[in-house]
Backbone as CSV, one residue per row, in Angstrom:
resi,resn,N_x,N_y,N_z,CA_x,CA_y,CA_z,C_x,C_y,C_z
1,MET,0.857,-1.182,0.000,0.000,0.000,0.000,0.896,1.235,0.000
2,GLU,0.571,2.162,-0.892,1.369,3.377,-0.970,1.014,4.307,0.171
3,ARG,2.017,4.982,0.670,1.819,5.877,1.811,1.439,7.274,1.345
4,ALA,0.664,7.935,2.190,0.277,9.314,1.921,1.496,10.214,2.048
5,GLY,1.477,11.276,1.311,2.535,12.267,1.403,2.097,13.420,2.276
6,LEU,2.743,14.526,2.081,2.420,15.722,2.853,1.192,16.417,2.306
7,VAL,0.501,17.069,3.196,-0.590,17.947,2.795,0.029,19.300,2.495
8,ARG,-0.402,19.909,1.404,0.112,21.231,1.048,-0.973,22.013,0.325
9,ARG,-0.733,23.327,0.249,-1.677,24.214,-0.431,-1.752,23.850,-1.915
10,ILE,-2.964,23.826,-2.440,-3.196,23.535,-3.856,-2.877,24.781,-4.679
11,GLU,-2.196,24.569,-5.786,-1.861,25.645,-6.720,-2.924,25.728,-7.815
12,VAL,-3.036,26.880,-8.451,-4.044,27.107,-9.484,-3.945,26.063,-10.595
13,GLY,-2.745,25.653,-10.960,-2.562,24.667,-12.021,-3.074,23.273,-11.682
14,GLU,-3.451,23.046,-10.442,-3.956,21.752,-10.007,-5.483,21.694,-9.980
15,PHE,-6.114,22.746,-10.461,-7.575,22.863,-10.397,-8.282,21.641,-10.973
16,ASP,-7.897,21.199,-12.169,-8.579,20.067,-12.803,-8.484,18.806,-11.954
17,ALA,-7.317,18.555,-11.358,-7.150,17.373,-10.506,-8.042,17.466,-9.275
18,VAL,-8.188,18.667,-8.723,-9.060,18.867,-7.556,-10.505,18.564,-7.926
19,ILE,-10.958,19.097,-9.047,-12.341,18.860,-9.469,-12.564,17.386,-9.755
20,GLU,-11.551,16.700,-10.269,-11.655,15.257,-10.500,-11.884,14.502,-9.186
21,VAL,-11.177,14.897,-8.130,-11.385,14.270,-6.820,-12.831,14.505,-6.361
22,TYR,-13.307,15.738,-6.502,-14.682,16.025,-6.088,-15.689,15.258,-6.935
23,ALA,-15.454,15.150,-8.237,-16.384,14.431,-9.111,-16.438,12.951,-8.743
24,GLN,-15.281,12.345,-8.494,-15.259,10.933,-8.107,-15.957,10.725,-6.768
25,THR,-15.727,11.626,-5.842,-16.353,11.511,-4.523,-17.859,11.695,-4.626
26,ALA,-18.299,12.673,-5.404,-19.738,12.907,-5.580,-20.409,11.694,-6.202
27,ALA,-19.783,11.095,-7.217,-20.353,9.905,-7.858,-20.440,8.747,-6.869
28,TRP,-19.412,8.592,-6.045,-19.412,7.527,-5.043,-20.528,7.754,-4.026
29,LEU,-20.650,8.997,-3.534,-21.712,9.307,-2.577,-23.081,8.980,-3.168
30,THR,-23.297,9.384,-4.413,-24.570,9.109,-5.078,-24.812,7.604,-5.175
31,SER,-23.770,6.855,-5.526,-23.913,5.393,-5.647,-24.251,4.742,-4.303
32,MET,-23.868,5.395,-3.211,-24.152,4.882,-1.870,-25.496,5.393,-1.332
33,GLY,-26.203,6.187,-2.133,-27.495,6.720,-1.707,-27.390,7.892,-0.749
34,ILE,-26.224,8.549,-0.741,-25.997,9.684,0.158,-26.071,10.966,-0.663
35,GLU,-27.053,11.794,-0.360,-27.214,13.061,-1.068,-26.458,14.151,-0.320
36,GLN,-25.168,14.259,-0.598,-24.353,15.285,0.051,-23.897,16.317,-0.976
37,TRP,-23.426,15.849,-2.131,-22.926,16.744,-3.181,-23.585,16.408,-4.509
38,ASP,-23.693,17.408,-5.360,-24.238,17.192,-6.697,-23.295,16.315,-7.509
39,ASP,-23.869,15.409,-8.286,-23.120,14.523,-9.171,-23.657,14.686,-10.579
40,PRO,-22.877,15.303,-11.467,-21.521,15.844,-11.288,-21.560,17.148,-10.484
41,PRO,-20.383,17.605,-10.034,-20.345,18.856,-9.258,-21.001,20.012,-10.017
42,HIS,-21.825,20.751,-9.307,-22.556,21.888,-9.890,-21.564,22.968,-10.331
43,PRO,-21.829,23.639,-11.455,-20.919,24.699,-11.920,-20.641,25.786,-10.876
44,LYS,-21.627,26.111,-10.027,-21.389,27.115,-8.971,-20.371,26.603,-7.962
45,PHE,-20.446,25.314,-7.629,-19.466,24.715,-6.719,-18.080,24.732,-7.360
46,VAL,-18.017,24.360,-8.625,-16.740,24.336,-9.345,-16.109,25.724,-9.329
47,GLU,-16.888,26.760,-9.605,-16.348,28.130,-9.590,-15.953,28.559,-8.187
48,HIS,-16.725,28.137,-7.193,-16.381,28.448,-5.805,-15.030,27.834,-5.453
49,ILE,-14.811,26.592,-5.838,-13.534,25.931,-5.572,-12.411,26.646,-6.314
50,ARG,-12.651,27.081,-7.540,-11.627,27.826,-8.295,-11.208,29.087,-7.520
51,ARG,-12.199,29.827,-7.016,-11.893,31.048,-6.248,-11.154,30.712,-4.954
52,GLU,-11.578,29.650,-4.291,-10.930,29.252,-3.044,-9.476,28.822,-3.278
53,ILE,-9.205,28.169,-4.392,-7.822,27.817,-4.743,-7.016,29.085,-4.973
54,GLU,-7.595,30.026,-5.707,-6.887,31.275,-6.029,-6.508,32.062,-4.778
55,ILE,-7.337,32.012,-3.743,-7.009,32.772,-2.537,-6.243,31.937,-1.509
56,GLY,-5.997,30.661,-1.830,-5.128,29.840,-0.993,-5.797,29.070,0.117
57,ASN,-7.097,28.790,-0.008,-7.822,28.095,1.054,-7.979,26.591,0.831
58,VAL,-7.474,26.063,-0.292,-7.650,24.643,-0.601,-6.314,23.926,-0.447
59,TYR,-6.369,22.785,0.230,-5.181,21.973,0.492,-5.427,20.562,-0.006
60,GLY,-4.358,19.877,-0.360,-4.495,18.513,-0.850,-3.383,17.614,-0.362
61,MET,-3.643,16.325,-0.445,-2.650,15.310,-0.096,-2.371,14.474,-1.339
62,ARG,-1.082,14.306,-1.634,-0.648,13.463,-2.746,0.070,12.243,-2.192
63,LEU,-0.009,11.138,-2.919,0.736,9.946,-2.540,2.226,10.222,-2.673
64,SER,2.994,9.657,-1.774,4.421,9.970,-1.717,5.205,9.450,-2.915
65,VAL,4.806,8.346,-3.520,5.573,7.777,-4.631,5.059,8.249,-5.981
66,THR,3.750,8.110,-6.228,3.204,8.437,-7.554,2.849,9.909,-7.708
67,GLY,2.632,10.599,-6.612,2.221,11.991,-6.679,0.739,12.184,-6.949
68,GLU,-0.026,11.085,-6.991,-1.462,11.189,-7.249,-2.136,11.998,-6.145
69,LEU,-2.987,12.946,-6.553,-3.781,13.714,-5.597,-4.899,12.808,-5.097
70,VAL,-4.877,12.478,-3.794,-5.851,11.530,-3.253,-6.899,12.182,-2.366
71,GLY,-6.644,13.392,-1.899,-7.610,14.045,-1.035,-7.480,15.551,-1.080
72,VAL,-8.600,16.227,-0.861,-8.623,17.688,-0.839,-9.553,18.168,0.265
73,MET,-9.326,19.387,0.710,-10.194,20.035,1.690,-9.961,21.537,1.587
74,ARG,-10.904,22.295,2.107,-10.717,23.748,2.123,-10.990,24.271,3.520
75,PHE,-10.375,25.404,3.794,-10.493,26.037,5.105,-11.238,27.353,4.982
76,GLU,-11.976,27.667,6.024,-12.535,29.004,6.212,-12.183,29.416,7.632
77,TRP,-12.047,30.711,7.827,-11.590,31.229,9.122,-12.624,32.108,9.796
78,GLU,-13.804,32.201,9.212,-14.914,32.937,9.820,-16.088,31.993,9.972
79,PRO,-16.842,32.134,11.052,-17.979,31.232,11.257,-19.051,31.461,10.195
80,GLY,-19.644,30.374,9.743,-20.758,30.474,8.807,-22.060,30.631,9.564
81,VAL,-23.151,30.489,8.854,-24.468,30.729,9.440,-24.850,29.710,10.499
82,MET,-24.195,28.547,10.513,-24.588,27.499,11.460,-23.793,27.526,12.755
83,TRP,-22.782,28.373,12.860,-21.874,28.351,14.008,-21.934,29.649,14.799
84,PRO,-21.561,29.607,16.091,-21.506,30.837,16.892,-20.506,31.821,16.286
85,ASN,-20.790,33.064,16.446,-19.951,34.118,15.883,-18.811,34.433,16.855
86,ASP,-17.931,33.429,17.101,-16.914,33.615,18.137,-15.474,33.636,17.627
87,TYR,-15.242,33.328,16.379,-13.906,33.391,15.765,-12.854,32.583,16.532
88,ALA,-13.290,31.532,17.231,-12.370,30.695,17.992,-11.912,29.478,17.196
89,ALA,-12.466,29.303,15.996,-12.248,28.048,15.276,-11.753,28.274,13.855
90,GLY,-11.189,27.203,13.327,-10.948,27.064,11.897,-11.956,26.042,11.393
91,TYR,-12.432,26.209,10.191,-13.509,25.385,9.647,-13.004,24.608,8.443
92,VAL,-13.222,23.304,8.459,-12.861,22.453,7.334,-14.135,22.145,6.565
93,TYR,-14.090,22.395,5.268,-15.211,22.113,4.379,-14.722,21.319,3.178
94,SER,-15.652,20.665,2.542,-15.396,19.994,1.264,-14.249,18.994,1.335
95,LEU,-14.156,18.268,2.441,-13.151,17.213,2.569,-13.565,16.052,1.674
96,ALA,-12.672,15.643,0.789,-12.967,14.547,-0.136,-11.731,13.690,-0.330
97,ILE,-11.932,12.385,-0.298,-10.886,11.407,-0.557,-11.336,10.591,-1.771
98,ARG,-10.429,10.384,-2.723,-10.790,9.547,-3.873,-11.306,8.203,-3.363
99,PRO,-12.433,7.738,-3.893,-12.989,6.473,-3.423,-12.009,5.296,-3.488
100,ALA,-11.128,5.277,-4.450,-10.151,4.183,-4.555,-9.217,4.134,-3.348
101,HIS,-9.186,5.208,-2.568,-8.289,5.276,-1.417,-9.032,5.291,-0.080
102,HIS,-10.330,5.007,-0.100,-11.078,4.885,1.156,-10.524,3.704,1.946
103,GLY,-10.550,3.824,3.258,-10.110,2.742,4.120,-8.606,2.644,4.296
104,LYS,-7.873,3.631,3.799,-6.404,3.615,3.889,-5.882,4.697,4.823
105,THR,-6.721,5.228,5.662,-6.417,6.263,6.665,-6.005,7.605,6.062
106,MET,-6.303,7.836,4.807,-5.984,9.129,4.187,-6.789,10.247,4.841
107,GLY,-8.075,9.998,5.085,-8.914,11.014,5.717,-8.433,11.364,7.115
108,GLU,-8.052,10.342,7.883,-7.547,10.603,9.234,-6.276,11.435,9.176
109,ALA,-5.387,11.093,8.234,-4.129,11.844,8.100,-4.407,13.295,7.716
110,MET,-5.362,13.503,6.807,-5.684,14.875,6.407,-6.301,15.655,7.561
111,LEU,-7.188,15.022,8.318,-7.803,15.725,9.445,-6.802,15.994,10.554
112,GLN,-5.859,15.089,10.774,-4.807,15.358,11.767,-3.987,16.568,11.337
113,TRP,-3.666,16.625,10.044,-2.925,17.781,9.527,-3.774,19.047,9.694
114,ALA,-5.062,18.947,9.403,-5.962,20.100,9.539,-6.009,20.594,10.974
115,GLU,-6.061,19.668,11.923,-6.070,20.055,13.334,-4.787,20.807,13.690
116,ASP,-3.651,20.309,13.217,-2.375,20.990,13.470,-2.345,22.362,12.810
117,HIS,-2.884,22.449,11.596,-2.915,23.723,10.860,-3.764,24.758,11.604
118,VAL,-4.928,24.334,12.078,-5.810,25.234,12.822,-5.113,25.704,14.099
119,ARG,-4.425,24.799,14.776,-3.664,25.161,15.982,-2.581,26.186,15.632
120,ARG,-1.835,25.940,14.542,-0.777,26.880,14.128,-1.340,28.258,13.802
121,MET,-2.579,28.301,13.367,-3.228,29.573,13.032,-3.774,30.274,14.287
122,GLY,-3.559,29.679,15.466,-3.945,30.320,16.715,-5.384,30.105,17.124
123,ARG,-6.056,29.161,16.524,-7.448,28.881,16.880,-7.524,27.755,17.889
124,LYS,-8.584,27.760,18.693,-8.763,26.767,19.750,-9.508,25.521,19.287
125,LEU,-10.323,25.667,18.255,-11.213,24.592,17.824,-11.116,24.377,16.323
126,ILE,-11.367,23.146,15.915,-11.595,22.851,14.504,-13.046,22.417,14.397
127,ARG,-13.731,22.908,13.376,-15.149,22.588,13.206,-15.380,22.070,11.792
128,LEU,-16.351,21.174,11.689,-16.747,20.645,10.387,-18.180,20.173,10.468
129,ASP,-18.738,19.814,9.329,-20.121,19.350,9.298,-20.296,18.341,8.176
130,CYS,-21.446,17.711,8.187,-21.860,16.847,7.080,-23.380,16.849,7.055
131,VAL,-23.952,16.397,5.941,-25.415,16.332,5.909,-25.867,15.446,7.061
132,ALA,-26.948,15.818,7.680,-27.383,15.174,8.918,-27.699,13.690,8.734
133,HIS,-28.105,13.276,7.537,-28.493,11.879,7.337,-27.319,10.966,6.965
134,ASN,-26.090,11.489,6.934,-24.923,10.662,6.601,-24.385,10.019,7.889
135,ASP,-25.038,8.945,8.301,-24.708,8.296,9.570,-23.279,7.756,9.606
136,LYS,-22.786,7.247,8.491,-21.421,6.697,8.476,-20.384,7.792,8.706
137,LEU,-20.569,8.935,8.071,-19.614,10.027,8.257,-19.719,10.601,9.668
138,ARG,-20.933,10.671,10.181,-21.102,11.137,11.559,-20.361,10.219,12.535
139,ALA,-20.491,8.915,12.365,-19.794,7.958,13.230,-18.279,8.077,13.063
140,TYR,-17.838,8.325,11.846,-16.409,8.494,11.564,-15.852,9.686,12.342
141,TYR,-16.532,10.818,12.286,-16.068,12.002,13.013,-16.048,11.759,14.522
142,LEU,-17.052,11.073,15.033,-17.064,10.749,16.463,-15.885,9.847,16.824
143,ARG,-15.613,8.863,15.988,-14.498,7.954,16.234,-13.159,8.692,16.259
144,LEU,-13.060,9.778,15.496,-11.827,10.572,15.452,-11.751,11.606,16.577
145,GLY,-12.708,11.572,17.495,-12.656,12.448,18.661,-13.385,13.767,18.522
146,TYR,-14.159,13.929,17.468,-14.945,15.152,17.314,-16.210,15.041,18.158
147,ASN,-16.641,16.153,18.704,-17.847,16.201,19.516,-19.017,16.685,18.674
148,PHE,-20.139,15.991,18.797,-21.357,16.394,18.103,-21.929,17.623,18.798
149,CYS,-22.203,18.666,18.024,-22.666,19.938,18.593,-24.128,20.241,18.283
150,GLY,-24.789,19.391,17.508,-26.182,19.641,17.171,-26.395,19.669,15.669
151,ILE,-27.596,20.071,15.313,-27.988,20.149,13.904,-28.133,21.617,13.531
152,GLY,-27.523,21.992,12.432,-27.652,23.344,11.897,-28.360,23.294,10.553
153,GLN,-28.869,24.434,10.138,-29.546,24.497,8.849,-28.896,25.547,7.973
154,ALA,-28.770,25.201,6.703,-28.271,26.140,5.698,-28.861,25.729,4.356
155,GLY,-29.383,26.691,3.639,-29.941,26.413,2.323,-31.067,25.398,2.324
156,GLY,-31.796,25.307,3.432,-32.901,24.369,3.522,-32.495,22.949,3.871
157,ASP,-31.209,22.710,4.096,-30.727,21.382,4.449,-30.282,21.334,5.906
158,ASP,-30.349,20.147,6.495,-29.885,19.924,7.862,-28.468,19.368,7.832
159,PHE,-27.625,19.899,8.720,-26.232,19.473,8.804,-25.895,19.104,10.243
160,ALA,-25.171,17.995,10.396,-24.644,17.608,11.708,-23.353,18.388,11.921
161,LEU,-23.252,19.050,13.070,-22.120,19.926,13.373,-21.195,19.247,14.375
162,PHE,-19.883,19.346,14.105,-18.873,18.723,14.953,-17.741,19.696,15.234
163,GLU,-17.132,19.554,16.415,-15.943,20.350,16.723,-15.007,19.543,17.613
164,LYS,-13.752,19.981,17.621,-12.727,19.330,18.434,-11.766,20.392,18.911
165,ARG,-11.421,20.334,20.183,-10.433,21.266,20.744,-9.056,20.874,20.207
166,VAL,-8.295,21.891,19.765,-6.941,21.616,19.236,-5.848,22.258,20.067
167,ASN,-6.222,23.133,21.019,-5.221,23.688,21.955,-5.885,24.139,23.233
């Protein structure tokens, strides 16, 4: 099994590879009956990711030997509509691992890196969410030590909210 490499900021030239990860993940979610992301990714989402890459908020993990991009995530540093307006946290959104690499601890490695990154940025908490009906992802976050904070609403959808103290 190939080992994960370092997580690093995604460059503009990597945009297509990032969208490919999201497209594969969206298709997998749909095949599992989980309505979390549009399959294929909606053009508004694609443009949002392009802007987030341009401003430096998207990070990815590549395999150490082949260089394949296996996972991506983006950060926000201001609370959204579902969170308290306390600026104590860093927020991870759009975490995606290529389905071919599920079960290889890539997600755990990326979230550990994210926790360290949020700590380095001087924040006390890392926060994330998922659609409320994604029981497997909710259990995964709990297993990784995240605390369930309740259900939030955005855009007419329910989201399970999680946070973890990082310092």
